[in-house]
C-alpha positions, 0 to 999 in steps of 0.5 A, spaced: 515 140 540 516 141 533 515 147 530 509 148 526 510 149 518 505 152 514 505 151 507 507 157 502 500 157 499 497 158 506 501 164 508 499 168 502 491 166 505 494 168 512 497 175 510 490 177 506 486 175 512 491 179 517 491 185 512 483 185 512 482 185 519 487 191 520 483 195 515 477 193 519 480 195 525 482 202 522 475 203 519 472 202 526 477 206 530 475 212 525 468 211 526 469 211 534 473 217 533 467 221 529 462 218 534 466 221 540 467 228 537 462 233 539 457 236 534 459 243 531 455 249 532 455 251 525 449 250 521 452 245 516 452 240 522 444 241 523 439 236 521 436 241 516 443 241 513 443 234 511 436 232 509 434 224 510 432 221 503 424 220 504 424 225 510 420 232 509 424 238 510 422 242 517 419 248 515 423 255 517 421 258 523 416 264 522 419 271 523 418 274 530 413 279 530 415 286 531 411 293 532 409 296 526 413 302 527 419 299 527 418 296 520 421 300 514 420 300 507 416 294 503 415 290 510 412 296 513 407 297 507 405 290 507 404 290 514 399 296 514 395 293 508 394 287 512 392 291 518 387 295 514 384 289 511 383 286 519 380 293 521 376 294 515 373 287 514 373 285 522 374 290 527 370 296 525 365 292 521 364 288 528 365 293 533 365 300 530 360 304 533 356 310 530 361 316 528 359 322 533 363 327 537 363 321 543 366 316 538 370 320 532 373 316 527 378 318 521 378 314 514 385 316 513 387 313 520 393 310 517 396 317 517 396 317 524 402 314 527 399 313 534 393 310 531 397 305 527 401 303 533 394 302 537 391 298 532 397 294 530 398 292 537 390 290 538 391 286 532 397 282 534 393 281 541 387 278 537 392 273 533 395 270 540 388 270 544 384 266 538 389 260 538 387 254 541 393 254 546 390 261 549 384 256 552 377 257 552 377 264 555 382 267 550 377 271 546 374 274 553 381 276 555 382 279 549 375 283 549 376 285 557 384 287 556 385 289 549 379 291 545 375 295 550 381 299 552 384 300 545 377 303 542 377 308 548 384 310 547 383 311 539 376 313 539 375 317 545 373 324 545 380 327 547 383 322 543 388 322 537 382 322 532 378 328 536 379 333 530 377 328 525 370 326 523 365 326 528 359 326 523 358 320 518 356 325 513 362 330 513 368 326 513 374 330 515 382 329 517 386 333 521 393 332 524 393 335 531 400 338 532 404 334 538 408 337 543 415 340 541 421 336 542 424 337 549 430 342 551 435 339 556 440 344 559 446 342 562 446 343 570 452 346 572 457 343 577 458 350 581 453 355 582 454 362 580 449 364 586 453 366 592 450 363 598 450 368 604 454 366 610 450 366 617 449 373 619 450 375 612 444 379 609 441 376 603 441 380 597 
């Protein structure tokens, strides 16, 4: 067979076509390498770091709830203000029985750390059990397991407010002293006392 001769003008077109195919092949190889690479755990690779045009940004996750006595500074003050609003406007307005010796109260309950901790825990449980995912019995569970027990502990005759207001006409506030810090002695590994041997009289 005679060799096929390609005109010089056709060679230029053929070379351009080959170069184009090689560039496309290189681009496809780059894309395949990128797809095969596992996603990085860094925040830059997360979907939120690359918002798509026209797509709403994902809301930031709410902070995890913490016991109020673990908070400090402005975070504590803001949480205490919100707790006070709930206690004054809902809890005591709905479940606050008359102040008496059997059910004392204190207009300055925010200064009693234990009362603050009790009421804050009750408030957090209320927020959880009023949500739809708590089911139809959510609030009944809150009344049975949280409200009744908390009120009995906070407003009981021997509770933390028993030295405060026991008559609605005579407001009073008194901080009962708690127990002193415990002392711990170092236990010696060797006893100083001499154990009498058999037949030896004890001193």
